[in-house]
N, C-alpha and C positions, 0 to 999 in steps of 0.2 A: 505494500501500499505506500500509494507516495503520500510526504510527509507535508502539510502546509503548514505559512510561517503565522505567527502570531498580529498581523495585521493584514486587516481587509477595508476597502473603501467602496460604497455603491454607487452607483452610477446608471446613466438613463432613468432618472426616475423611480428606480427600484428595481430595474428588471435588466441588468447588467452588476459584475461584481467585480474590482479591481483587487486582486489578491499577489504575494510570494510565496510559493511553494518551489520543489525540486524539481528538476528538467522531467518534465512528466511528458510531452507533445514531440517525441521524435525529431531531435536537434543532434547534432555530433556533438554536441556539449555532454559533459559527463553528467550521470542523472543525480548526482551530490549538488551541480550546480546551482544558485537559486536565480529565478527568474522571475518576473514577473506577468500577469497573464488577466487576460479580461473572459469572464463566461458569464453568457447570458443565456434565457432561453429553460433556468431549472424549475420553474415552475406548468403546472399541468395547463397543458394545450400549447404551450413554447418548442421552438425549437430550440436544441443546445447547440452552441458555439464556443470554439476555444480560440481567443485571438492572443499573440504576444504581445505584450505592449514596453517592455524593454526593448533596451539595443538588439538586433536579431546579431550584430558583430562583438560578440562575449569574448573577453579573453576568458582564457579558463583557470579556475580559481577566481576568477572574481562573481562578486552575492550581490544583486538588487534586494533592498527588502523595503517596508515601511511606503508604499506607494502612495499617495493621493492624486486624485486626477480632476478633470473639468467634469462636466456631467454626463457628455456623450465621449470621455476619457481620450479627447482629441489632444491633452494637455496633462504631461503627468510630470511630476516631479518624487526620484527616488533616492533613498541614501543608497550610494554603491562602495561595497570593499573591496578591495585590491588587494593581491600577492606583493609582498616587496618583490621589485625596490621601487615600485609605483610611487609616487611622490605630487598629490595625498594622497593615503593609502583610504581614507572614508571621506568620501564627499559628496556632493548632495548634485543629482542629475535632472535636469528639465528635458522631457521630451515633448516636441509639441511637429505634431504632421511629419513624423518618422524621421525627424533632425533632432540629436543627442548634443545636448549641451552642457557641460558643467558649469553650476551657478556659483561655486565655491572653488577658493585655491589651496585652503590650507582645511587639516584635519578638524570633520564636523560633523555631529548626528542630531542636532541637536532640535529639530525642527523643520518641515518643510510644509506648505499646503497650495492650491489651486483654486482660484473663482470660482464658482457652478459656471458661469458662463466663458472661462479660459485665459479671461484676460489680462491675466495676477498672478504671479507667485510671490509667495512671501517664504523666506528662508533665515536660517541663525547660521551667524556667520562671525570670527572672530576678526577684529578690527587689527592695524596694524600695530596696536597699545595690545594685544594678545587680550581684549576684553571682548566676551562676546555680544552681537549686538544682531537686531532683527532688522533685516532688510525687504525691499519692497520691489518686484521688478514688474516694472508696466511693458507687456510685450510688444503693444503697438507702438512706441516710442523706444522700445531696449535701453531704456533708463532702471539705471539701479537708487535707490532712496532709503537712508538709512532712516529708520522709523524710530526705533527705541528711543528713551529717554535719555536724558543727559546725561544723569546721576547716578543711570545703572551700571551696577557692579558684573551683570551677568544676565544679559536679556535672553528668551529663548520661549519657545513653543509656540512659534505666531500662526493664528488661524485668522481666516480673511470669509469676507462676507461675499455674497452671490456674483457682484462687482467687482470685487476689491475695492469699495470703498471704504470699509473699514475694519481694520486689523484688531484682533484682541493679542497681546504676548504678556508674558510671565515677566517683572523685575525684577532684577536679586537688590537688597537691600543689608544694611549691616546693623547691628546696635550694640554697643562697647559698654554698657552699663553693667558696672560687676554687680550687681545683684542678678543680674542675670545668666551669667558664664566670666569664666578668667581666662579663655579664649583672647587671645591679642589680635585677633582679626573680629574678635566679635561673634555678636551671635547673627547667623545669617535667617532670611526670610524672605518669601517671593512673592511679590504683590501684583494685581492685575491692572495693566496699563489698553487703551485702546488709543488706534490711531487712525483719523479720518483725513483722506487724500484734502488737501486745498486749505486745509488749519493751520500747517504747520507746526506745534509740538504737539506731541501726545497728552493725553489723560489720565489719570489714576483714577480707577470705579473701585478698587476692592483695598481699601488702608489700612492694614497691620499695624501700622505705629502705635509701640504703646501697651499692647494688648499682648505681648510675648510672656511664657511660663517666666515666672519668677520667681527662683528657688528660694532668694531669702524669705517672700512672702509667706511660699509653703512651710518653710521652716518653722516663721511663726502661728500657723495653725498647726502646726504637728504639737508645735509647744502647749498650746491653747487646749488641745483633746487630750495631751496626753502628760503633761507638766512636764517644766523644765528639765528636771534629772533623769527622767526616766527619755527623753531624747535625746540629752548632751550623753550620755551614758552608750546610745549607740551609733548617736553622729554628734560628732565632736562641734562641726559647724556646718551652715547651710550648703559651701562645696564640696562637703562629704556627700550630698544627695545627686551629683554628676550635674546632668543639667536640670534635673528635678522635673523630668516628663512624667514618670509615673504618678509620685504626688500630685502635679497641675491636672492631670487626668480625672483623679482619683477626686480632688476638690472641685473640680469642674461637673462631674457625675452627680457629683453630691448637692451640685447645686449651693455652694460656695462660691464660687466662682463662675462669670457669665461663659468663659470659655476654657479651653483648656491651653491653646496658645504655642502648642508645639509642630501642629503639622499645617507648611503653606502650601503657597499652589507649586510651586516648583516641580514636583514628582512630573505630572501628567500636562501641568497646564493648563487652561481656560479653552472656549469653543461657543464660536456666537453664530448667531440665526444671518438667514439668506438678507435681510433688509440692517443687520446691525442695529437692532434693535434691543436683542435679550443675550446675556454671553451665560454660562453655566461652568461654576468651576467648583471642588471640592478642596476641605478646609476643617480643622478644627478651632475655627475660630468665631467666635458671637457676632456674625456680621448683618444678621436680620435686622433690616429695619421697620418691618410692618410683622403682621400675620392675623390671620383668621378670629372674629370676635368670639370664637368658639373654641380655638384651639388653644391649648393650655401650650404657655411657652418650655419649649426643649428643651435640654442641657445639650450643649455640645461640645463632649468629652473626647469623642470620637471624628475622623473627617465624616465631614457633612455634605451633601449637595446643597447650592446656595444658586440660586439665579439673579442677575440683575437686568433690570429694565430701566436702559437710557432711555427711553422713552417719559416714565410718570416718576426715575428719579427712589426706585426702592428694588429693597434686597429681599429675595424671599429664602425659607427654609425648608427646602424640598425634602428633605427624609428628614424623619423625628426619633431621637434617640427615648423619649417619654421621662423615664426618671429612675433612679438608683434601683429602685425596688427591682423593677426587671434583669439584672444583673447577672444574680444568680442562677437564675432558670435557665439564662442562654452561656453564662461563662463556665459555669463549675461543672458542668457536665463531661466537658473535653479539658479541663484544667489537670494540670499535673497534680500529685498526691499529697507534697508537697505545701500548696497554696490552699490547699481546704480547708474546711472548717475541725477544728479541733487539730490540725497538724501544722498550720501558719503561725511561723515563729510572730513573735511580740517585733521584732525588728521589720519584718516585711508588714503587717499590720498597722504600724506606725505609718510608714509613708505609702499605704493603699496598693498592698502588691497582690492582696489575697483575692482569691476567685471571687469573690462576692463585693467587691471594693473598686476592681481596679477594671476599666470599659477593655474587651478584648476581643470586640467586633468592629465590622466595617461597614456604616452604612451604605458608603461606595468608595470606590479605587478608582475608577473613572466614566468619563459623561460625556456624553455628545448629543449635540440639540438640532434639529430638522432644519432644513433651509429655510421653510415656511414660518418658523419658529414657533411650531403646537405641540411638538413633543421633543422627549429626553429620553434616551436611553441612554442607561447606567449598569454599572455590575457590582455589586459586593455579597454579600453574606446576611443579609435581610436583617444583621443587627437594629435594635436586641427581638426581635420577634422569634421565639423560642420554638417555633416551627421547622425554621430555620440551622442549617447547621455553621457552625464556627469556623469561617475559612471555607467554605466550600460557595467560592462564585458564583449567583446567580446572574440572569437578566433581567432585568426591570423597563418599562415604559411607563413613563408619565408623562399625561394630556395638563397642558397649560392650563385651556381655557375652560375645563372642566375639574379641572384638582384631580383625576383620576389615574390611578396607581395600577400598574398590572404587572403582575408576575409573569416573563415569557417561558423561563427553566425553572425547574427545582430537581435537582438530581439528589440529592438530600446524602450526599456521599464525600466529604473533604479531597476525595482523589481524585473526585469528576470535576473538574473547574470549569464554566464555560467565563470566557472574558475577553477582553478588546472586542467591546461590541462597536457597531456602525448604527447609522440611523439614516431612511433614504430623505429625499428632499421632501416630501409630503409624508414622511410619519409612520409607513403604513409599513414599510416592511425593516425590520431588522438584520444584521447579520453578526456574527459573533466566532470566534475559535471555539472549538472543545474538545474535552479530555473523553467524552464520552460519546458515543455513536447512536443517535436518536433512532437511528434506522434501525440496526441490527439488536440494539440494548446493549455492545460489549463496549468492554474499558478499551481507547486507543492513546491511552496517555503518550505513550514514544510515538505514535503518529497524529498529532492532534490535524484535525480536519475542520473546515471553514462548515459552517451551519447556516441558516435561514429559516424565518417565518413571517408570512406577509397575513396583518392583522386585519382583521373587517372591520375599520374606523364607520363608525352607524350612527345614523340618530333615528332611536325607539319613540321619540316623543312628538312625529306628525307623520300619516300615513302618506302626504303628499311631499313631504321632502324628498328631495333626489338621489341623496344617500340613506333612504331610510330601511333600518333592519330590523324585524323586531329583537332579534339577540345578536348585537353585535358584540364582538372580543372589546372592546374600545369603543364608550358610550361617547360622543363628539355630539359637537352642535349642531341642526337639521340644515343643510343645504339648500338654495333657492334658488332659480335664474335667476337671473340682474333683472330680469325687466319685472320681477315682483312687483309693480307699486301697489303702494297703499289703498285703501280702497277713500273713496271720495267721502265718506259718510263713518260717522262713529267715533266719536274724542273722548277721552278720560284721563286724566293729570292724579300722579300718586307723589307723592314728596317724599322722597330717599334721603336719609341721615347716612352718612357712614364716617369711620374712624378713620385719620388719616392726618399726618403732621404737611401740612401744602406748604410751609414756609423751608421744610427741611426736605420734601421732597423734592422741590425746585433748585435746591442749592446743590441737589445728586446727581443731576442732569447735566451730562459731558457736552462741549462747545456751546457754548450757547444758545442751548436748547429751549429753552423757558418760555420762549413765546409762545408755542403750540399748547402750553400745558393742559389749560381749561378745557379745550376741543378735544385732545385725546383722552382727556381724563373722562369728557361725557361720552366720546366714543367707546370708551372702554366698558364704561353701564350700561348701555344701548344695547352690546354684544354679548354683555352675558344676560340684560334681562330679556331679549329678544330670546337666547337659546335656552331660559330655564322656562320660557313658556312654549317653544319649539316656533314662534313665528319667523320671517323671514324681515333681517335688521330694517327696511327700509319698512316695518309696521310700526317701528318705535321712535319718539325723538325724545333728546333728553336734551334739556338748557338749563339754567342755571340765571337766577336773578343777580345774582353779584359776587361770579365769580372771585373779583377778587379781594371779596372778603374772606375767603378759605383762608386758616391758618392752620392754626395749635388746635383748635377747639374744634375741628373737623370738616368736612364738606356737605355741602345740601347740594340736590338736585330735584328737579322735577323731570317726573318722565310721565310720558304722554302717548297713550296706547293708540294706534290708529287701525278702529276694525271693525266692522259690522256690529262686531261682539265686544264694544269696548268695555264696557259695563264689568262685564262676565270673566274678562282678562286681568280686568284691575283688581277687581275682588282677588283674583285666584294667586295675583302677585303679592295686595296683602297678606293672605293666607299661608303664603310661601314664605314670607319674613317673618312669620309667626311659627314657623317650622323649622328649626334650626337643622333637621331630616331633610329639606327639598331641594332642590335643585339649585333654587337660589344661592343658597347657601355653599355652593362648589365653585362658584362663577368666580373668574381669575381677580375682578375688583367687588364685586360685592358679595365675595364670604367675607367682608369686614365690614358690614354693615351695622349699624347700631340696631341693640335687642330690644328695640320696641318696634309697635306697629307702625307702618307708615301711615302718613294722615292726608287725603286727600284735601288739598288748597282753598281756600274757599276764590270763589270767582266773580271776578267784576259783572257788572254786567256790559253786555256788549252795545253798542249806538242801537238805537229799536229801528226798530221795519217800520217805514215809512209807506202806506199805502194812498194812494191819491185814487179814487174814486168818484165816479156820478152815480147817483140813487133819484128812482124817481119812481115812486112819490120819497121826497129826501127824511120823512118820518115813517114809522120808528125808526128810530138810527140803528146802528148792530150792535149789539149789548156785547161788553166785555166777557160774558162767557161763551155765548156765538163765536163772535172773533176770534179767540184765543184757540177754542178748540178748533177751530178750521186749520188758522198757521200752525198750529203746533201737528197737527196729523200731516200738514206739509213739510212740514221740518224736521220730519222724523227720518227721514234719507236723508239728511244734514247733518248727524250726529247731536240734535235735541234729545231730552229725555222727558215722558210723557209727564212726569210728575215735576217740571218745572213750573217756577213761579211767574204769573204771563200778569201783568197790567195792560190796562187801554187808557187812552186818551183821544181824543178828537178834535176838530174844529175845523174852517172850511175855507176857500182861497178864492180871494178876488181879484185874479189878475195873478200877479207876480207874489199877494200877498197871502199872506197864510194868517188866519184870525184864529183867536184860543177858544176855545166852547162857550167861554163866560162874555167874552165880547160878540158872538156869534148869538147867541141868546137875545143881549141889548137890544140886536136890533129887532126882535121882536119874532118873528120867525124865521127858521132858515130858507136861506134866499134859495127860490127856485131855479136849478141848470147850475150852483156851485158844486166846483169840485169839492169833496170832503174829503179832512186828511185823518185817517185814523194810524196813529204811534202803537205801533204794538213792544211793548218790552219784554224781553224775555232774561228772566235772570239765569244763562247756561252757558255753558262752552258747545258753540255751533259754528258751522260753517252760513254766517249770516249771508255773506256779498254774495258767493256762489248761488245762494238760495234766491235771493234777489233776481239775481243775472236769469237764473231758471223758469223764472216767471214771467220774466220780462221776455224772453225769448218769442217770439211768434210760432217757433218751428216747433216748439213742442206741447204747443197750447193749453200749457199750464194755467196762463192766464183766464182763460175761457173756463176752463173748467174751475179755478178760484172763484170766478164772477158767478158761475152758477151753483156755486154749492153756499154763496151767502145770498143769494136772489129765493134760494127756494126754503131758510131759514129764518128770511126777514120780509116774504111777499112783494118784495121790491125788486125792480130793475135795476141791478147794479151790475155796472161796467168798470174795470178794471186803468184807469189811467195808464198808472206807472208803478212799480215798487222801485224805494229808494233805502 
């Protein structure tokens, strides 16, 4: 059996896979030479093809690995490893339309990526001073630009957006605080930065400064828990704790500190969505800035998955550790006997090394976000869920708009790992390297293979949706044709109040992107409400009276449902807000709703409809009850409700002059032949102007119908002159 490497990227919108394996498709090279291939047609109903992607003129002993590719795989970047005496021995190669060009001139293997459209390649290489930097290569202009920040000690793992407009990378910094480390070079940590074309310097999006594990503080906490004499007998000073990693994890899991501060972004870097809005990464620093109203604050003791939103300035913690009470069930069954209850030494217990104290799991190891920005794939061991096995890597899928977590694999055997996961542009296909053969059920630990799964992303909430699926693998928002215009009738408004510090959010948006914050936030609410009700987004409008007033006290918006059944749908929205288990509470932004019933705001009366009519005989005048009943009946198709408050006033006109009712009666009898003006005021939200236009339009004869209705109820001949 051939052996596949631990690298795969998904192309052709989920239909093809680019990966490295031993030389398997009849070429002159040795079987052991690693080459890069594109395989398509693995799903039912497709035709299987295999195409060589790496350089066909490959020197013996040369290996290619870790490919990244454009969506059609016409542009790739690969790591190349060559035997001595080649210099460099490890470099990064760009392949474009059959031409293979070295991008680097010194040994490097710290990341490359290709944009979805193939226009841009980003990679890491040491500069003339020996500092690892990140670069952007524009294929159209054949220019190379350094994009890492000026103060970096080591920049690596660049990943770029669909058109290469934004690139994320990690940049190393160092803290020389003696309370953290005794090393003369300081305590090193890696943060996330993002570069945007045309804006000059990159900007930081994950600031870890000041949050590192502090061994001196850990020593103080140990003294507080066990007493100075007992601690000093085992550890004479904080320096005896080494880097303090174990107690930092213990006290973070215990909830004493907000995060362990020992795992930064340097291992695996970050991943960016196609539009550059979302960035995902892993760390055990407490970096979240917001969480759902009904979500308990999670500890951050192990590497957790975080999602940064560059449009709204938010950072979410996606994986959750729960609290320390779950540690024992998860960690102790696979821990050594020396750290179990009854055998764990006092020294180990002091620094939190016992199995019920020290977090042993990995909520995430590495992660990727889909190009459409809606799905994340990551691999870890399911910590702290005790139904998973410690260090048995499984694959997980997370859908951002619906906050839906789906377990893709579960082998329940730490010898059968699934790792190095990738995701398609639309989030419906995932691929990974596995120690376990899912087809035969056999171990393949010495001949790892790449497996894939296509997920049914569907909506069960509306049978008219294009993606309707009564039982999808992953529940997503309903999709409709772009021409799904809202009905001209039916409007109902609900006010929603949400948690969130708008000032803090604005300050976290990079590249001066705060100008569109309010409209972007309201668009997110609109998408969530439409998703929860199974409506096209065009049937929901979201507005705010005073967006500029949003601040630390929260956010308030008005949600208007446009539907023939608007009142019922608004009631359903109110009911969902009252039920923490409902769909609205899994929405991307609406999960931050305040835990109270939304209220229907008071609606100021619209300008009254004025009906100018002639009536013969002029008396009796049309009563308020009759006029309101007729007009309300006509208005039902324009959003008015039958229970509205309706009032009537009337007068008459002489030429262009309108007399009030009182002035008219002062003349004695109503003037024969004068036009009478009936003013109908309805306190409700409805489409008054379209209603007037509809009645005035002779093509639909609405005016004749209205005249007939009023005439029949007054025993008069009534003609509609106009409606304003």
